[in-house]
C-alpha positions in Angstrom: 10.3 33.0 2.1 11.4 35.6 -0.6 7.9 36.8 -1.6 7.1 36.6 2.2 10.0 38.6 3.0 8.8 41.2 0.1 5.1 41.4 1.6 6.5 41.7 4.9 8.5 44.8 4.0 6.3 46.7 2.1 3.2 46.2 4.9 6.0 47.5 7.1 6.4 50.6 5.3 2.7 51.2 4.8 2.3 50.9 8.0 4.8 52.9 9.8 6.9 54.7 7.4 10.5 55.4 8.5 10.5 55.1 11.7 13.2 58.1 13.0 14.0 56.2 16.1 15.3 53.1 13.4 18.7 53.5 12.4 18.0 53.8 8.0 20.7 52.5 5.8 20.4 55.2 4.0 21.4 57.7 6.7 25.0 55.4 6.9 25.3 55.7 2.9 25.0 59.8 3.7 27.9 59.7 6.0 29.6 57.3 4.2 29.5 60.2 1.2 30.2 62.8 3.3 32.9 61.9 4.7 35.1 61.0 1.1 33.4 64.0 -0.4 35.0 66.5 2.3 38.3 64.7 1.6 38.3 64.4 -2.1 36.7 67.2 -3.3 39.4 69.7 -3.4 42.4 70.4 -5.7 43.1 68.9 -8.9 41.3 65.7 -10.8 38.0 66.6 -8.8 36.2 64.6 -11.4 38.2 61.5 -11.7 37.9 61.3 -7.7 34.4 61.6 -8.0 34.3 58.4 -10.2 35.9 56.7 -7.9 33.4 57.5 -4.9 30.6 57.2 -7.2 31.8 53.6 -8.8 33.3 52.4 -5.7 30.4 52.8 -3.8 27.9 51.5 -6.1 30.2 48.4 -6.6 31.2 47.8 -3.0 27.4 48.4 -2.1 26.3 45.4 -4.1 29.4 43.7 -2.5 28.4 43.8 0.8 24.7 43.5 1.0 25.6 40.4 -1.3 28.2 39.1 1.6 24.9 39.9 4.6 22.5 38.0 2.5 25.3 35.1 2.2 25.6 35.2 6.0 22.6 35.1 6.9 21.9 31.9 4.6 24.9 30.3 6.2 23.9 31.1 9.8 20.3 29.9 9.1 22.0 26.5 7.6 23.8 26.3 10.6 21.0 26.3 13.0 19.2 23.9 10.6 21.9 21.4 11.4 21.7 22.2 15.0 17.7 21.3 15.2 17.6 18.9 12.8 14.6 20.9 11.1 13.8 21.4 7.5 13.5 24.8 5.8 9.9 25.1 6.5 10.2 23.8 10.2 12.6 25.8 10.7 10.5 29.1 9.4 8.1 28.1 11.3 9.1 27.8 14.6 11.4 31.1 14.4 12.0 33.6 11.4 15.0 32.7 10.0 17.5 35.5 9.4 17.8 35.9 6.1 13.8 36.6 6.3 14.3 39.5 8.5 17.3 40.8 7.1 15.6 41.0 3.6 12.4 42.0 5.5 14.3 45.0 7.2 15.8 46.0 3.6 12.9 46.2 2.0 11.7 47.9 4.8 14.4 50.7 4.7 14.2 51.1 0.9 10.3 51.7 0.2 9.2 55.4 1.2 5.3 55.3 -0.4 4.1 56.1 3.1 6.2 58.6 4.6 6.0 60.4 1.0 2.4 60.3 1.2 2.4 61.9 4.4 4.6 64.3 3.7 3.0 66.0 1.3 -0.5 65.5 2.8 1.4 67.6 5.9 2.3 70.4 3.1 -1.2 71.2 2.3 -2.7 70.8 5.7 0.3 73.3 6.8 -0.8 76.5 3.6 -4.3 75.6 4.7 -3.4 77.1 8.1 -0.9 79.9 6.3 1.7 80.4 4.5 4.5 80.5 6.4 3.6 77.0 7.8 3.3 76.0 4.2 6.8 77.2 3.7 8.0 75.8 6.3 6.5 72.2 6.0 7.9 72.1 2.2 11.2 72.7 2.8 11.2 69.0 4.4 10.9 67.7 1.1 12.2 69.9 -2.1 15.6 71.1 -2.3 14.5 75.1 -3.5 14.7 77.9 -1.4 11.2 78.0 0.1 11.1 81.5 1.6 9.5 83.4 -0.7 7.5 80.8 -2.4 3.8 81.9 -3.1 0.5 79.6 -1.5 0.1 78.3 -5.4 4.1 77.6 -5.5 4.2 75.7 -2.1 1.1 73.5 -3.3 2.8 72.8 -7.0 6.5 72.1 -5.0 4.7 69.3 -3.0 3.1 67.6 -5.7 5.8 67.7 -8.5 8.3 66.6 -5.5 5.1 63.6 -4.7 5.8 62.7 -8.6 9.4 62.4 -8.9 9.7 60.8 -5.6 7.3 57.8 -6.3 9.9 56.7 -8.8 12.7 57.4 -6.6 11.5 56.0 -3.4 9.0 53.3 -4.8 9.2 52.4 -8.4 12.7 52.4 -8.9 13.3 50.2 -6.0 11.0 47.8 -7.0 12.2 47.8 -10.4 15.6 47.2 -8.9 14.8 44.6 -6.9 12.7 42.4 -9.6 15.9 42.9 -11.6 18.7 42.6 -9.9 17.3 41.3 -6.2 18.0 42.9 -3.4 21.8 43.9 -3.4 20.2 45.9 -6.4 17.6 47.7 -4.7 20.2 48.9 -2.2 22.5 49.4 -4.7 20.1 51.6 -6.4 19.2 53.4 -2.8 22.8 54.5 -3.2 22.7 55.4 -6.4 19.9 57.6 -5.6 21.7 59.3 -2.4 25.0 59.9 -4.3 22.9 62.1 -6.9 21.1 63.8 -3.8 24.4 64.3 -2.3 26.5 65.7 -4.9 24.8 65.3 -8.1 24.4 69.1 -8.6 25.7 71.4 -11.3 26.8 73.8 -8.5 30.6 75.0 -8.9 31.2 73.0 -5.8 29.6 69.6 -7.4 29.7 70.6 -10.9 32.9 68.1 -11.5 33.0 65.7 -8.8 29.6 65.0 -9.0 28.9 64.1 -12.4 29.5 61.1 -12.3 27.0 60.3 -9.7 24.6 62.2 -11.6 25.3 60.7 -14.6 24.3 57.1 -12.8 21.5 58.2 -11.5 20.3 59.2 -14.5 20.6 55.8 -16.2 19.6 53.9 -12.9 16.4 55.8 -13.1 15.6 56.0 -17.3 13.2 52.8 -17.5 12.0 53.3 -13.7 11.0 57.1 -14.5 8.6 55.9 -17.5 7.1 53.3 -15.8 6.2 55.3 -12.6 4.4 57.4 -15.8 2.8 54.8 -17.2 1.7 53.2 -13.9 0.2 56.7 -12.7 -1.6 57.2 -15.9 -3.2 53.3 -15.9 -4.3 54.5 -12.2 -6.1 57.3 -12.8 -8.6 55.7 -15.4 -9.8 52.5 -17.3 -10.4 54.4 -20.5 -8.3 53.7 -23.3 -9.3 57.2 -25.0 -8.1 59.4 -21.9 -5.1 56.4 -21.3 -3.8 57.7 -24.9 -4.3 61.0 -24.4 -2.7 61.3 -21.1 0.4 59.0 -22.4 0.5 61.4 -25.5 0.5 64.5 -22.9 3.5 62.8 -21.0 5.3 62.2 -24.4 5.5 65.9 -25.1 6.0 67.3 -22.1 7.9 64.7 -20.1 10.8 65.3 -22.2 11.0 69.2 -21.9 12.2 68.7 -18.2 16.1 70.0 -17.7 16.4 66.3 -16.1 16.2 63.5 -18.5 13.8 61.6 -15.7 12.0 63.7 -13.1 9.7 65.3 -16.0 8.1 61.8 -17.2 6.0 61.1 -13.7 5.5 65.3 -13.4 3.9 65.2 -16.5 1.7 62.1 -15.9 0.3 63.9 -12.5 0.3 67.5 -14.6 -2.1 65.7 -17.1 -4.0 63.7 -14.6 -4.7 67.0 -12.6 -5.1 69.2 -15.8 -2.5 71.7 -14.2 1.0 73.3 -15.3 4.4 72.2 -13.0 7.5 73.5 -13.6 8.6 77.4 -14.3 11.5 79.5 -12.5 12.4 77.6 -9.5 15.0 79.8 -6.7 18.1 77.5 -5.7 19.1 79.3 -3.0 19.9 82.9 -5.3 20.1 81.1 -8.2 17.1 81.5 -10.3 16.9 78.3 -12.8 14.2 79.1 -15.8 13.2 75.3 -16.1 10.2 74.9 -18.5 6.6 74.3 -18.0 4.9 71.1 -17.6 1.2 71.5 -19.1 -0.7 74.4 -20.5 -3.4 75.2 -17.5 -1.7 77.2 -15.0 -4.6 77.2 -12.7 -4.6 77.2 -8.2 -4.3 73.6 -6.9 -6.7 73.1 -3.8 -6.8 70.4 -1.2 -9.2 68.1 -3.6 -6.2 68.0 -6.1 -3.7 66.5 -3.2 -6.6 64.1 -2.2 -6.7 63.0 -6.4 -2.4 62.9 -6.6 -2.2 60.6 -3.2 -4.8 58.2 -4.6 -3.3 57.8 -7.9 0.2 57.4 -6.2 -0.8 54.6 -4.1 -2.9 53.1 -6.4 0.3 53.4 -9.2 2.4 51.6 -6.1 -0.1 48.6 -5.8 0.1 48.2 -9.4 4.0 48.0 -9.4 3.5 45.9 -6.1 1.2 43.4 -8.1 4.1 43.2 -10.5 6.9 42.3 -8.8 5.0 39.8 -6.9 4.5 38.0 -10.3 8.1 38.7 -11.1 9.5 36.9 -7.8 6.9 34.1 -8.4 8.2 32.9 -11.5 11.5 33.7 -10.6 10.8 31.0 -7.4 9.4 29.0 -9.6 12.4 29.0 -11.8 14.9 28.3 -9.2 13.1 25.9 -7.1 
């Protein structure tokens, strides 16, 4: 049932993405963070208050998910006692509460379909007009898009694709394999904390520093796994794999983030292009280092190559998680 729930959750994401009409756990995580940020991020000891919010939210998420799964298992056992059916018999008649809950949580934690859809829409919008491209890319990036050129719009979309393949797909799968569903949901809380308060702006520099550092730790291994999987997904030639991994090892650490540069460098090596450079974050120009050396223009063909590469990388990750879960199930049962 663990394997079935995992595959069912992934297939739901593959088919539907994030339906806007469904209540999403990340939305409630965001409301929780916003509620406490407005009450704590003022006065003295902002760093200590931010640390309490970050650590408390992470621990609370892990505990709540454990309790939900425990309650679902308890209800399933009660139903089995009432019906007199075995685990398998009860499951064949009606899916268990723990199966349904696990499937939905996995579905909510994965963002591969939505990510690919949004990036494709950016390129389609940019093909129609620069203004439409700017408007569409503003949905998926945190920078000011009003003055982006057509090339910068396309570059921003592909940078986001690479970075969020790690944050939205590979990292949740990694923490599912390491700590189960509680770990997967806890990672989403960590990532949401970082996306909301993990900035170097005057407002969040102290209050969000713990959230940012926790996110750096949580993404350290997944970001490097993502880069490796992207390179494997792009070619089967050993010499080309070696060349691209050397590129990643050279340019990945140059990014301002200790993790984002690795998947971005992987995609830059695959496309033979250049990412990074100066970015305008709502009036503040950040001079980020370039990733890659070829400042060529990006086209729809590059978007198609990128989407295909990221999907294959996701498939490789799914296969590895299935193997890990099967191995764990064999040990437990």
